[in-house]
N, C-alpha and C positions, 0 to 999 in steps of 0.2 A: 717387262717391268712397267708398272703404272706410273703416270706422272700427274701430279696435282698442281695446276696453275700453268699459265702459258703467256702472261702479259709481258711486255717489254720491261727491262730494268729488274729482272728477276734472275736468281741463280739457283742451281740445283743444290740440294742438301739432303743427305741420306738420313732417314729416320729409323727408329727402332722397329717399325712395322715391316716385316719381311716382304720384299717384292714391291715396295713403294719408294718413290723418290719425291720428296717435297720440293716445291719451288717457292723460295722465300724472297721477299723484296730486298733488293740491294739498297742499303741506306745511303742517302746522299750526304755529302760532307761539304765543308767550306770550299774544297777544291772544285766542286761542281757549280759554284756560284758564278752566274754570268756577269761579266763586268760591263760598265758603261761603254757604249760604242758597239756592243754585240748586236748585229742586225735583228736577232730574234726578239730582243727587248722592244722593238718597234712594231712588231706584228700584232694584229688584233687577234686575241685568243678566242677560241670556240667555247661555247658553254659546255658544261659537263653533261654527257649523255646518260640516260637512265641506266644503260648497261655498264657505265663506268662508275656508278655510285659506290660499289664496294672498294674501289681504289682510292676514294677520297680520304679515308682514314690514314692510309699509308702516305699520301701526299702531305697531309697535315703533319704527320709524325716526322717526315723528312724536313719540312720547313721548321718545325720546332727544334729538331736536332741541329740544323745549321745555325739557327739563332743562338742556341746555347754555345756552340763553338765560337761564333762571332763575339759573344759577350765575354767568354773566357779569354779570348785572344786580345780583343781590343778594349774591353771594359766598357762597352756601350753597344747600343743597338736596340731598336724597338720592334721592328717587324720587317718581313720580306714578303714578296708576292710569289705565287707559284711560278710565273714565267722566269723569275730570277734563278730558278733551279732547273729551267728547261722543261717545266711542266706547263705546256702551252694550253691551259684551260682556265676559264673564268670560275673561280671558286666563290665569288661574291657577286651580287648584282650591283 
C-alpha cells in the first residue's frame, strides 16, 4: 500500500483510490493551546525552512481554527502565535 505524506501531526485516512492511504493533517483545537507558564513558550523559535513551506498553510489553518473556537467559547480573542499551539516556528519576521 502506498502512503502519501509523512510529517508529524498527521493521521491515516483511506481514500477511494485503491491501494492508497492518504495522510491528512490532524487539526489542532483549543485543547492544544499552550498555557502561560509552559516552558515551550519561552523558547526562541527557529525560522521556517524552505522544505517546510508546504506545511505553513496547515499551520495557519490550525491557528485560524483555534481562534474561531476561542471566540465562540469566550466571545473575544484577536490572534495567537504558532508557538502557542506547539508549532515552534517563526511565521513572521
